[in-house]
Structures are given as C-alpha cells and as structure tokens.
PDB file of N, CA, C and O in Angstrom, chain B, residues numbered from 101:
ATOM      1  N   MET B 101      -4.366  69.620  51.301  1.00  0.00           N
ATOM      2  CA  MET B 101      -3.926  70.602  50.316  1.00  0.00           C
ATOM      3  C   MET B 101      -2.558  70.241  49.755  1.00  0.00           C
ATOM      4  O   MET B 101      -2.229  70.641  48.639  1.00  0.00           O
ATOM      5  N   GLY B 102      -1.766  69.505  50.495  1.00  0.00           N
ATOM      6  CA  GLY B 102      -0.431  69.154  50.056  1.00  0.00           C
ATOM      7  C   GLY B 102      -0.447  68.260  48.832  1.00  0.00           C
ATOM      8  O   GLY B 102       0.344  68.450  47.909  1.00  0.00           O
ATOM      9  N   LYS B 103      -1.351  67.281  48.821  1.00  0.00           N
ATOM     10  CA  LYS B 103      -1.433  66.373  47.674  1.00  0.00           C
ATOM     11  C   LYS B 103      -1.913  67.103  46.429  1.00  0.00           C
ATOM     12  O   LYS B 103      -1.448  66.826  45.324  1.00  0.00           O
ATOM     13  N   LEU B 104      -2.840  68.032  46.608  1.00  0.00           N
ATOM     14  CA  LEU B 104      -3.347  68.815  45.481  1.00  0.00           C
ATOM     15  C   LEU B 104      -2.242  69.678  44.876  1.00  0.00           C
ATOM     16  O   LEU B 104      -2.140  69.789  43.654  1.00  0.00           O
ATOM     17  N   ALA B 105      -1.421  70.286  45.722  1.00  0.00           N
ATOM     18  CA  ALA B 105      -0.315  71.107  45.232  1.00  0.00           C
ATOM     19  C   ALA B 105       0.705  70.256  44.488  1.00  0.00           C
ATOM     20  O   ALA B 105       1.234  70.677  43.459  1.00  0.00           O
ATOM     21  N   GLU B 106       0.983  69.067  44.998  1.00  0.00           N
ATOM     22  CA  GLU B 106       1.922  68.171  44.320  1.00  0.00           C
ATOM     23  C   GLU B 106       1.382  67.713  42.974  1.00  0.00           C
ATOM     24  O   GLU B 106       2.129  67.606  42.001  1.00  0.00           O
ATOM     25  N   ALA B 107       0.093  67.444  42.922  1.00  0.00           N
ATOM     26  CA  ALA B 107      -0.526  67.038  41.658  1.00  0.00           C
ATOM     27  C   ALA B 107      -0.487  68.177  40.645  1.00  0.00           C
ATOM     28  O   ALA B 107      -0.266  67.949  39.456  1.00  0.00           O
ATOM     29  N   ALA B 108      -0.703  69.403  41.119  1.00  0.00           N
ATOM     30  CA  ALA B 108      -0.656  70.556  40.219  1.00  0.00           C
ATOM     31  C   ALA B 108       0.758  70.771  39.677  1.00  0.00           C
ATOM     32  O   ALA B 108       0.927  71.161  38.522  1.00  0.00           O
ATOM     33  N   LYS B 109       1.754  70.523  40.494  1.00  0.00           N
ATOM     34  CA  LYS B 109       3.145  70.663  40.049  1.00  0.00           C
ATOM     35  C   LYS B 109       3.507  69.595  39.014  1.00  0.00           C
ATOM     36  O   LYS B 109       4.308  69.849  38.114  1.00  0.00           O
ATOM     37  N   ALA B 110       2.923  68.411  39.141  1.00  0.00           N
ATOM     38  CA  ALA B 110       3.247  67.308  38.235  1.00  0.00           C
ATOM     39  C   ALA B 110       2.432  67.364  36.943  1.00  0.00           C
ATOM     40  O   ALA B 110       2.783  66.698  35.969  1.00  0.00           O
ATOM     41  N   ALA B 111       1.368  68.135  36.918  1.00  0.00           N
ATOM     42  CA  ALA B 111       0.469  68.141  35.761  1.00  0.00           C
ATOM     43  C   ALA B 111       1.137  68.566  34.454  1.00  0.00           C
ATOM     44  O   ALA B 111       0.938  67.884  33.449  1.00  0.00           O
ATOM     45  N   PRO B 112       1.917  69.652  34.403  1.00  0.00           N
ATOM     46  CA  PRO B 112       2.502  70.047  33.108  1.00  0.00           C
ATOM     47  C   PRO B 112       3.404  68.986  32.473  1.00  0.00           C
ATOM     48  O   PRO B 112       3.229  68.696  31.290  1.00  0.00           O
ATOM     49  N   PRO B 113       4.357  68.394  33.197  1.00  0.00           N
ATOM     50  CA  PRO B 113       5.188  67.381  32.543  1.00  0.00           C
ATOM     51  C   PRO B 113       4.385  66.148  32.122  1.00  0.00           C
ATOM     52  O   PRO B 113       4.631  65.574  31.061  1.00  0.00           O
ATOM     53  N   ILE B 114       3.434  65.750  32.951  1.00  0.00           N
ATOM     54  CA  ILE B 114       2.605  64.597  32.600  1.00  0.00           C
ATOM     55  C   ILE B 114       1.757  64.922  31.378  1.00  0.00           C
ATOM     56  O   ILE B 114       1.583  64.086  30.492  1.00  0.00           O
ATOM     57  N   GLY B 115       1.232  66.145  31.337  1.00  0.00           N
ATOM     58  CA  GLY B 115       0.428  66.557  30.185  1.00  0.00           C
ATOM     59  C   GLY B 115       1.230  66.563  28.900  1.00  0.00           C
ATOM     60  O   GLY B 115       0.750  66.099  27.866  1.00  0.00           O
ATOM     61  N   VAL B 116       2.438  67.078  28.951  1.00  0.00           N
ATOM     62  CA  VAL B 116       3.298  67.117  27.758  1.00  0.00           C
ATOM     63  C   VAL B 116       3.626  65.703  27.302  1.00  0.00           C
ATOM     64  O   VAL B 116       3.588  65.408  26.107  1.00  0.00           O
ATOM     65  N   SER B 117       3.944  64.838  28.237  1.00  0.00           N
ATOM     66  CA  SER B 117       4.242  63.447  27.883  1.00  0.00           C
ATOM     67  C   SER B 117       3.015  62.778  27.282  1.00  0.00           C
ATOM     68  O   SER B 117       3.119  62.047  26.297  1.00  0.00           O
ATOM     69  N   GLY B 118       1.869  63.027  27.867  1.00  0.00           N
ATOM     70  CA  GLY B 118       0.635  62.438  27.354  1.00  0.00           C
ATOM     71  C   GLY B 118       0.302  62.920  25.963  1.00  0.00           C
ATOM     72  O   GLY B 118      -0.169  62.140  25.135  1.00  0.00           O
ATOM     73  N   LEU B 119       0.534  64.182  25.691  1.00  0.00           N
ATOM     74  CA  LEU B 119       0.253  64.721  24.358  1.00  0.00           C
ATOM     75  C   LEU B 119       1.153  64.088  23.316  1.00  0.00           C
ATOM     76  O   LEU B 119       0.711  63.787  22.208  1.00  0.00           O
ATOM     77  N   ASP B 120       2.410  63.888  23.665  1.00  0.00           N
ATOM     78  CA  ASP B 120       3.330  63.254  22.715  1.00  0.00           C
ATOM     79  C   ASP B 120       2.967  61.792  22.474  1.00  0.00           C
ATOM     80  O   ASP B 120       3.215  61.265  21.390  1.00  0.00           O
ATOM     81  N   LEU B 121       2.383  61.134  23.473  1.00  0.00           N
ATOM     82  CA  LEU B 121       1.971  59.748  23.287  1.00  0.00           C
ATOM     83  C   LEU B 121       0.826  59.642  22.284  1.00  0.00           C
ATOM     84  O   LEU B 121       0.719  58.648  21.565  1.00  0.00           O
ATOM     85  N   VAL B 122      -0.023  60.654  22.233  1.00  0.00           N
ATOM     86  CA  VAL B 122      -1.133  60.652  21.283  1.00  0.00           C
ATOM     87  C   VAL B 122      -0.602  60.799  19.864  1.00  0.00           C
ATOM     88  O   VAL B 122      -1.284  60.429  18.908  1.00  0.00           O
ATOM     89  N   GLY B 123       0.589  61.328  19.718  1.00  0.00           N
ATOM     90  CA  GLY B 123       1.195  61.462  18.401  1.00  0.00           C
ATOM     91  C   GLY B 123       1.189  62.880  17.870  1.00  0.00           C
ATOM     92  O   GLY B 123       1.632  63.127  16.749  1.00  0.00           O
ATOM     93  N   ILE B 124       0.694  63.808  18.661  1.00  0.00           N
ATOM     94  CA  ILE B 124       0.677  65.209  18.242  1.00  0.00           C
ATOM     95  C   ILE B 124       1.662  65.964  19.122  1.00  0.00           C
ATOM     96  O   ILE B 124       1.525  65.954  20.346  1.00  0.00           O
ATOM     97  N   PRO B 125       2.655  66.621  18.521  1.00  0.00           N
ATOM     98  CA  PRO B 125       3.638  67.355  19.327  1.00  0.00           C
ATOM     99  C   PRO B 125       3.021  68.575  20.024  1.00  0.00           C
ATOM    100  O   PRO B 125       1.974  69.079  19.617  1.00  0.00           O
ATOM    101  N   LEU B 126       3.679  69.021  21.056  1.00  0.00           N
ATOM    102  CA  LEU B 126       3.186  70.129  21.870  1.00  0.00           C
ATOM    103  C   LEU B 126       2.946  71.387  21.031  1.00  0.00           C
ATOM    104  O   LEU B 126       1.964  72.095  21.253  1.00  0.00           O
ATOM    105  N   SER B 127       3.819  71.669  20.082  1.00  0.00           N
ATOM    106  CA  SER B 127       3.653  72.875  19.258  1.00  0.00           C
ATOM    107  C   SER B 127       2.341  72.834  18.475  1.00  0.00           C
ATOM    108  O   SER B 127       1.693  73.863  18.284  1.00  0.00           O
ATOM    109  N   GLU B 128       1.955  71.644  18.026  1.00  0.00           N
ATOM    110  CA  GLU B 128       0.683  71.511  17.307  1.00  0.00           C
ATOM    111  C   GLU B 128      -0.503  71.712  18.241  1.00  0.00           C
ATOM    112  O   GLU B 128      -1.503  72.316  17.851  1.00  0.00           O
ATOM    113  N   TRP B 129      -0.401  71.205  19.484  1.00  0.00           N
ATOM    114  CA  TRP B 129      -1.479  71.411  20.446  1.00  0.00           C
ATOM    115  C   TRP B 129      -1.648  72.893  20.771  1.00  0.00           C
ATOM    116  O   TRP B 129      -2.773  73.370  20.921  1.00  0.00           O
ATOM    117  N   VAL B 130      -0.551  73.615  20.879  1.00  0.00           N
ATOM    118  CA  VAL B 130      -0.633  75.057  21.129  1.00  0.00           C
ATOM    119  C   VAL B 130      -1.355  75.735  19.976  1.00  0.00           C
ATOM    120  O   VAL B 130      -2.197  76.604  20.201  1.00  0.00           O
ATOM    121  N   LEU B 131      -1.042  75.352  18.757  1.00  0.00           N
ATOM    122  CA  LEU B 131      -1.706  75.918  17.588  1.00  0.00           C
ATOM    123  C   LEU B 131      -3.194  75.579  17.585  1.00  0.00           C
ATOM    124  O   LEU B 131      -4.022  76.448  17.310  1.00  0.00           O
ATOM    125  N   ILE B 132      -3.540  74.349  17.881  1.00  0.00           N
ATOM    126  CA  ILE B 132      -4.942  73.917  17.902  1.00  0.00           C
ATOM    127  C   ILE B 132      -5.723  74.670  18.974  1.00  0.00           C
ATOM    128  O   ILE B 132      -6.809  75.185  18.707  1.00  0.00           O
ATOM    129  N   LEU B 133      -5.177  74.734  20.181  1.00  0.00           N
ATOM    130  CA  LEU B 133      -5.874  75.402  21.275  1.00  0.00           C
ATOM    131  C   LEU B 133      -5.982  76.909  21.049  1.00  0.00           C
ATOM    132  O   LEU B 133      -6.991  77.517  21.408  1.00  0.00           O
ATOM    133  N   THR B 134      -4.954  77.514  20.457  1.00  0.00           N
ATOM    134  CA  THR B 134      -5.011  78.945  20.143  1.00  0.00           C
ATOM    135  C   THR B 134      -6.080  79.212  19.090  1.00  0.00           C
ATOM    136  O   THR B 134      -6.807  80.201  19.184  1.00  0.00           O
ATOM    137  N   SER B 135      -6.180  78.351  18.103  1.00  0.00           N
ATOM    138  CA  SER B 135      -7.209  78.507  17.071  1.00  0.00           C
ATOM    139  C   SER B 135      -8.606  78.365  17.667  1.00  0.00           C
ATOM    140  O   SER B 135      -9.506  79.133  17.329  1.00  0.00           O
ATOM    141  N   ALA B 136      -8.788  77.392  18.547  1.00  0.00           N
ATOM    142  CA  ALA B 136     -10.088  77.197  19.194  1.00  0.00           C
ATOM    143  C   ALA B 136     -10.445  78.407  20.058  1.00  0.00           C
ATOM    144  O   ALA B 136     -11.588  78.864  20.043  1.00  0.00           O
ATOM    145  N   TYR B 137      -9.482  78.920  20.802  1.00  0.00           N
ATOM    146  CA  TYR B 137      -9.708  80.092  21.652  1.00  0.00           C
ATOM    147  C   TYR B 137     -10.083  81.306  20.808  1.00  0.00           C
ATOM    148  O   TYR B 137     -10.995  82.053  21.160  1.00  0.00           O
ATOM    149  N   THR B 138      -9.382  81.503  19.699  1.00  0.00           N
ATOM    150  CA  THR B 138      -9.680  82.622  18.810  1.00  0.00           C
ATOM    151  C   THR B 138     -11.077  82.484  18.220  1.00  0.00           C
ATOM    152  O   THR B 138     -11.804  83.471  18.115  1.00  0.00           O
ATOM    153  N   ALA B 139     -11.456  81.282  17.837  1.00  0.00           N
ATOM    154  CA  ALA B 139     -12.800  81.053  17.296  1.00  0.00           C
ATOM    155  C   ALA B 139     -13.860  81.368  18.348  1.00  0.00           C
ATOM    156  O   ALA B 139     -14.886  81.967  18.025  1.00  0.00           O
ATOM    157  N   LEU B 140     -13.632  80.976  19.592  1.00  0.00           N
ATOM    158  CA  LEU B 140     -14.588  81.291  20.655  1.00  0.00           C
ATOM    159  C   LEU B 140     -14.695  82.790  20.888  1.00  0.00           C
ATOM    160  O   LEU B 140     -15.790  83.301  21.119  1.00  0.00           O
ATOM    161  N   LEU B 141     -13.574  83.501  20.832  1.00  0.00           N
ATOM    162  CA  LEU B 141     -13.611  84.960  20.979  1.00  0.00           C
ATOM    163  C   LEU B 141     -14.412  85.610  19.853  1.00  0.00           C
ATOM    164  O   LEU B 141     -15.165  86.554  20.093  1.00  0.00           O
ATOM    165  N   ILE B 142     -14.252  85.112  18.627  1.00  0.00           N
ATOM    166  CA  ILE B 142     -14.984  85.664  17.486  1.00  0.00           C
ATOM    167  C   ILE B 142     -16.481  85.423  17.656  1.00  0.00           C
ATOM    168  O   ILE B 142     -17.286  86.319  17.404  1.00  0.00           O
ATOM    169  N   VAL B 143     -16.855  84.222  18.079  1.00  0.00           N
ATOM    170  CA  VAL B 143     -18.274  83.916  18.290  1.00  0.00           C
ATOM    171  C   VAL B 143     -18.843  84.797  19.391  1.00  0.00           C
ATOM    172  O   VAL B 143     -19.942  85.333  19.249  1.00  0.00           O
ATOM    173  N   HIS B 144     -18.109  84.951  20.483  1.00  0.00           N
ATOM    174  CA  HIS B 144     -18.571  85.792  21.595  1.00  0.00           C
ATOM    175  C   HIS B 144     -18.772  87.236  21.142  1.00  0.00           C
ATOM    176  O   HIS B 144     -19.782  87.857  21.472  1.00  0.00           O
ATOM    177  N   LYS B 145     -17.820  87.765  20.395  1.00  0.00           N
ATOM    178  CA  LYS B 145     -17.931  89.146  19.922  1.00  0.00           C
ATOM    179  C   LYS B 145     -19.098  89.279  18.937  1.00  0.00           C
ATOM    180  O   LYS B 145     -19.808  90.284  18.946  1.00  0.00           O
ATOM    181  N   GLY B 146     -19.293  88.269  18.094  1.00  0.00           N
ATOM    182  CA  GLY B 146     -20.416  88.292  17.164  1.00  0.00           C
ATOM    183  C   GLY B 146     -21.753  88.340  17.874  1.00  0.00           C
ATOM    184  O   GLY B 146     -22.661  89.058  17.455  1.00  0.00           O
ATOM    185  N   ILE B 147     -21.875  87.576  18.951  1.00  0.00           N
ATOM    186  CA  ILE B 147     -23.109  87.591  19.741  1.00  0.00           C
ATOM    187  C   ILE B 147     -23.319  88.972  20.352  1.00  0.00           C
ATOM    188  O   ILE B 147     -24.439  89.484  20.348  1.00  0.00           O
ATOM    189  N   GLU B 148     -22.258  89.583  20.877  1.00  0.00           N
ATOM    190  CA  GLU B 148     -22.374  90.934  21.443  1.00  0.00           C
ATOM    191  C   GLU B 148     -22.823  91.936  20.388  1.00  0.00           C
ATOM    192  O   GLU B 148     -23.673  92.784  20.663  1.00  0.00           O
ATOM    193  N   VAL B 149     -22.266  91.851  19.193  1.00  0.00           N
ATOM    194  CA  VAL B 149     -22.632  92.776  18.117  1.00  0.00           C
ATOM    195  C   VAL B 149     -24.092  92.586  17.736  1.00  0.00           C
ATOM    196  O   VAL B 149     -24.818  93.566  17.564  1.00  0.00           O
ATOM    197  N   LEU B 150     -24.531  91.343  17.602  1.00  0.00           N
ATOM    198  CA  LEU B 150     -25.925  91.089  17.247  1.00  0.00           C
ATOM    199  C   LEU B 150     -26.873  91.601  18.323  1.00  0.00           C
ATOM    200  O   LEU B 150     -27.932  92.146  18.010  1.00  0.00           O
ATOM    201  N   ARG B 151     -26.503  91.431  19.576  1.00  0.00           N
ATOM    202  CA  ARG B 151     -27.353  91.945  20.659  1.00  0.00           C
ATOM    203  C   ARG B 151     -27.405  93.465  20.650  1.00  0.00           C
ATOM    204  O   ARG B 151     -28.451  94.055  20.921  1.00  0.00           O
ATOM    205  N   SER B 152     -26.275  94.104  20.337  1.00  0.00           N
ATOM    206  CA  SER B 152     -26.273  95.574  20.314  1.00  0.00           C
ATOM    207  C   SER B 152     -27.090  96.106  19.142  1.00  0.00           C
ATOM    208  O   SER B 152     -27.683  97.181  19.238  1.00  0.00           O
ATOM    209  N   ILE B 153     -27.127  95.367  18.041  1.00  0.00           N
ATOM    210  CA  ILE B 153     -27.926  95.782  16.894  1.00  0.00           C
ATOM    211  C   ILE B 153     -29.409  95.683  17.229  1.00  0.00           C
ATOM    212  O   ILE B 153     -30.192  96.542  16.825  1.00  0.00           O
ATOM    213  N   ARG B 154     -29.795  94.662  17.951  1.00  0.00           N
ATOM    214  CA  ARG B 154     -31.200  94.453  18.286  1.00  0.00           C
ATOM    215  C   ARG B 154     -31.672  95.341  19.423  1.00  0.00           C
ATOM    216  O   ARG B 154     -32.878  95.481  19.629  1.00  0.00           O
ATOM    217  N   ARG B 155     -30.745  95.949  20.174  1.00  0.00           N
ATOM    218  CA  ARG B 155     -31.099  96.784  21.316  1.00  0.00           C
ATOM    219  C   ARG B 155     -31.666  98.117  20.833  1.00  0.00           C
ATOM    220  O   ARG B 155     -31.126  98.711  19.901  1.00  0.00           O
ATOM    221  N   PRO B 156     -32.742  98.594  21.450  1.00  0.00           N
ATOM    222  CA  PRO B 156     -33.292  99.897  21.067  1.00  0.00           C
ATOM    223  C   PRO B 156     -32.294 101.023  21.354  1.00  0.00           C
ATOM    224  O   PRO B 156     -31.477 100.899  22.266  1.00  0.00           O
ATOM    225  N   PRO B 157     -32.349 102.122  20.589  1.00  0.00           N
ATOM    226  CA  PRO B 157     -31.427 103.240  20.826  1.00  0.00           C
ATOM    227  C   PRO B 157     -31.583 103.799  22.243  1.00  0.00           C
ATOM    228  O   PRO B 157     -32.695 103.915  22.758  1.00  0.00           O
ATOM    229  N   GLY B 158     -30.467 104.136  22.854  1.00  0.00           N
ATOM    230  CA  GLY B 158     -30.478 104.719  24.191  1.00  0.00           C
ATOM    231  C   GLY B 158     -30.641 103.699  25.300  1.00  0.00           C
ATOM    232  O   GLY B 158     -30.781 104.077  26.464  1.00  0.00           O
ATOM    233  N   CYS B 159     -30.626 102.446  24.978  1.00  0.00           N
ATOM    234  CA  CYS B 159     -30.814 101.392  25.971  1.00  0.00           C
ATOM    235  C   CYS B 159     -29.446 100.843  26.367  1.00  0.00           C
ATOM    236  O   CYS B 159     -28.605 100.595  25.503  1.00  0.00           O
ATOM    237  N   SER B 160     -29.219 100.652  27.655  1.00  0.00           N
ATOM    238  CA  SER B 160     -27.938 100.117  28.130  1.00  0.00           C
ATOM    239  C   SER B 160     -27.848  98.626  27.793  1.00  0.00           C
ATOM    240  O   SER B 160     -28.845  98.021  27.401  1.00  0.00           O
ATOM    241  N   PRO B 161     -26.659  98.030  27.943  1.00  0.00           N
ATOM    242  CA  PRO B 161     -26.525  96.596  27.648  1.00  0.00           C
ATOM    243  C   PRO B 161     -27.444  95.711  28.484  1.00  0.00           C
ATOM    244  O   PRO B 161     -27.778  94.605  28.057  1.00  0.00           O
ATOM    245  N   HIS B 162     -27.861  96.169  29.665  1.00  0.00           N
ATOM    246  CA  HIS B 162     -28.703  95.356  30.533  1.00  0.00           C
ATOM    247  C   HIS B 162     -30.195  95.675  30.342  1.00  0.00           C
ATOM    248  O   HIS B 162     -31.052  95.091  31.006  1.00  0.00           O
ATOM    249  N   CYS B 163     -30.482  96.580  29.452  1.00  0.00           N
ATOM    250  CA  CYS B 163     -31.866  96.968  29.186  1.00  0.00           C
ATOM    251  C   CYS B 163     -32.569  95.845  28.424  1.00  0.00           C
ATOM    252  O   CYS B 163     -31.978  95.206  27.554  1.00  0.00           O
ATOM    253  N   GLN B 164     -33.807  95.620  28.754  1.00  0.00           N
ATOM    254  CA  GLN B 164     -34.568  94.594  28.053  1.00  0.00           C
ATOM    255  C   GLN B 164     -35.669  95.251  27.236  1.00  0.00           C
ATOM    256  O   GLN B 164     -36.212  96.290  27.612  1.00  0.00           O
ATOM    257  N   ARG B 165     -35.982  94.629  26.127  1.00  0.00           N
ATOM    258  CA  ARG B 165     -37.058  95.137  25.282  1.00  0.00           C
ATOM    259  C   ARG B 165     -38.400  94.906  25.944  1.00  0.00           C
ATOM    260  O   ARG B 165     -38.629  93.876  26.580  1.00  0.00           O
ATOM    261  N   ARG B 166     -39.268  95.860  25.789  1.00  0.00           N
ATOM    262  CA  ARG B 166     -40.625  95.679  26.256  1.00  0.00           C
ATOM    263  C   ARG B 166     -41.419  94.963  25.179  1.00  0.00           C
ATOM    264  O   ARG B 166     -41.257  95.214  23.985  1.00  0.00           O
ATOM    265  N   ARG B 167     -42.262  94.085  25.625  1.00  0.00           N
ATOM    266  CA  ARG B 167     -43.118  93.362  24.695  1.00  0.00           C
ATOM    267  C   ARG B 167     -44.537  93.844  24.861  1.00  0.00           C
ATOM    268  O   ARG B 167     -44.897  94.444  25.874  1.00  0.00           O
ATOM    269  N   VAL B 168     -45.320  93.576  23.871  1.00  0.00           N
ATOM    270  CA  VAL B 168     -46.721  93.969  23.943  1.00  0.00           C
ATOM    271  C   VAL B 168     -47.340  93.255  25.126  1.00  0.00           C
ATOM    272  O   VAL B 168     -47.197  92.041  25.277  1.00  0.00           O
ATOM    273  N   GLY B 169     -48.032  94.016  25.967  1.00  0.00           N
ATOM    274  CA  GLY B 169     -48.688  93.445  27.140  1.00  0.00           C
ATOM    275  C   GLY B 169     -47.864  93.528  28.403  1.00  0.00           C
ATOM    276  O   GLY B 169     -48.357  93.188  29.478  1.00  0.00           O
ATOM    277  N   ASP B 170     -46.589  93.980  28.305  1.00  0.00           N
ATOM    278  CA  ASP B 170     -45.778  94.132  29.511  1.00  0.00           C
ATOM    279  C   ASP B 170     -46.285  95.300  30.332  1.00  0.00           C
ATOM    280  O   ASP B 170     -46.682  96.329  29.786  1.00  0.00           O
ATOM    281  N   VAL B 171     -46.270  95.137  31.629  1.00  0.00           N
ATOM    282  CA  VAL B 171     -46.681  96.209  32.530  1.00  0.00           C
ATOM    283  C   VAL B 171     -45.448  97.028  32.876  1.00  0.00           C
ATOM    284  O   VAL B 171     -44.436  96.455  33.280  1.00  0.00           O
ATOM    285  N   PRO B 172     -45.497  98.362  32.730  1.00  0.00           N
ATOM    286  CA  PRO B 172     -44.310  99.176  33.018  1.00  0.00           C
ATOM    287  C   PRO B 172     -43.952  99.190  34.485  1.00  0.00           C
ATOM    288  O   PRO B 172     -42.977  99.832  34.877  1.00  0.00           O
TER     289      PRO B 172
END
C-alpha cells in the first residue's frame, strides 16, 4: 500500500507536466474536461427525460411496460 500511496501523491505534478509537454496548458485541459463532463450530464438527463416520457402514467422509474403476451 505504501508504493500506491506514493504514486498517488506523485500523480498530480506528473500529470501537469505531462499535459504541458503535449502543448496544451492546464487551463485548457480544465476547460476541455469541464465541457466533456457537462455534455455527458446533458446526455444523461436527456435519456432520463425520454424514459419518463415513454413510461405509462402512475408507473415508478423502475416500472416496466407490459408487452402483449406477458403473463401478469
């Protein structure tokens, strides 16, 4: 566990140095990652909205639609 903790402590400075070597400053990476995270949140919320629209009235989020031929 000691080596893992040391590696975790060294990761941020190494990561920052590595990002600068690629040619993109840290501030730009923060902007890129924040934009990607926001896009994922929007997609996730969109999926939830679409599922709620397709759900029958009075059905909980875990409720499943019955199909023709399903046994109750």
